[in-house]
N, C-alpha and C positions, 0 to 999 in steps of 0.2 A: 503494499499499500504506500503510496506516496502522498506526503502532506504538501499541498500546493496552495499557492496564492492565485487563483484563476484570473483576477483582474490584472495583476502585475506580471503574471506568467513566471513566476519564481517557484523553484523546488526547494522547499525547507528541509524536508527529513523523509528518508526511505525507512518505512517501517515493515520488516519482512526479513525472511530468510531465503529468498530466491536465489537460484544459481545464476540465472540469466535474468538481466533487466534491461527492457528498452524503455527508455525515457520518452515520454509522448511528444510527438511534434508540437509546436507552440511554446514549448519551455524555453526561456531566455536565460534564465541565470539559476545555476546551481549553487546553493548557500554553503557557506564553510560548515563543515562536519556532517553534511546531509547523508553522505553513506558511512560515516566513520564507524570502524570497527564491524564491518559486515563481512564476517570471515567466510560465509557460504559463497559470496559473490564471486563467479569465475568469468563471466562475460557481461560486457555492457555495451550497449548502443546509444549513442548521444546524437540527436536529431539536427538537422541543418539549421533550425530556429535558434539554437544555443549560441549565445554571444559571450558568456562568461563561466567558467568553472573557478569558483573561489578557493582561497585556501584551505587545505586539509578536508577537502570535500569528500575525498576517498582514502583518507587516512587509515592506515592499518587495515586495508583489505588485502590480507596476505595471501588470499588464494585467488585474486584477480589475474587473469591470464590474457584474455583478449579484449581490446577496447576498439570499438569501431566509431569513428567521429565523422559525421557527414557534414559538419559545419566547416565552412572554408576561412571564415573571418572571426575566429574564436580566440578570446583572451584566456589564456590558462595560468593561473596563479603558479608561481615555480614550486610552491609548497601542496599543491592541489592532490598529488598522489604521494604524500608523505608516508614512508615506510611501506611502500607497494614495491616490491623488488624485482619480480620475475614476470613482468607482463610485456606486451607490445600493442602497439597501435596501428590501426589501418586508417588512413585518411587520404585526403587529395593531395596529389604531387603539387608542390609549390605553394601549398597552405601555410597558414600560420601554425596549424596543428604540426606539420613536418618540421618547421623552424623550431618549434618547442622540444619536439622530441631529439632534434640534433643537438640542441643546447644542453639537454638534460640526459644525454646517452642513453634514450630509450629506443628500443628496436621499433623501426617504422617500415609498414609495408603500404606501398603508394596505389591508390585508386585512380583510375583515370576516366 
């Protein structure tokens, strides 16, 4: 279950233990600690509408392996994936997502 602010299109908190989460299209901001300590989470899809992943949004998601990001102009706080060590990101070649991954030594798979 996602705790959302529908008017502002903000994801405040994820409540659940799903292994795979698809964030709904229309969400623009993922707030700090929204998915913090979700140890069951292994796969995540972030829609094109998302413009910001805030600090420690995915902190200590230690089983997270695959993140697919459809947003091209997405600001990702450098601490967004704090203590997530063994994951890869799939996103658009030449996007801000690719740049974030390069700067933070995160494996990146390009979509075209």
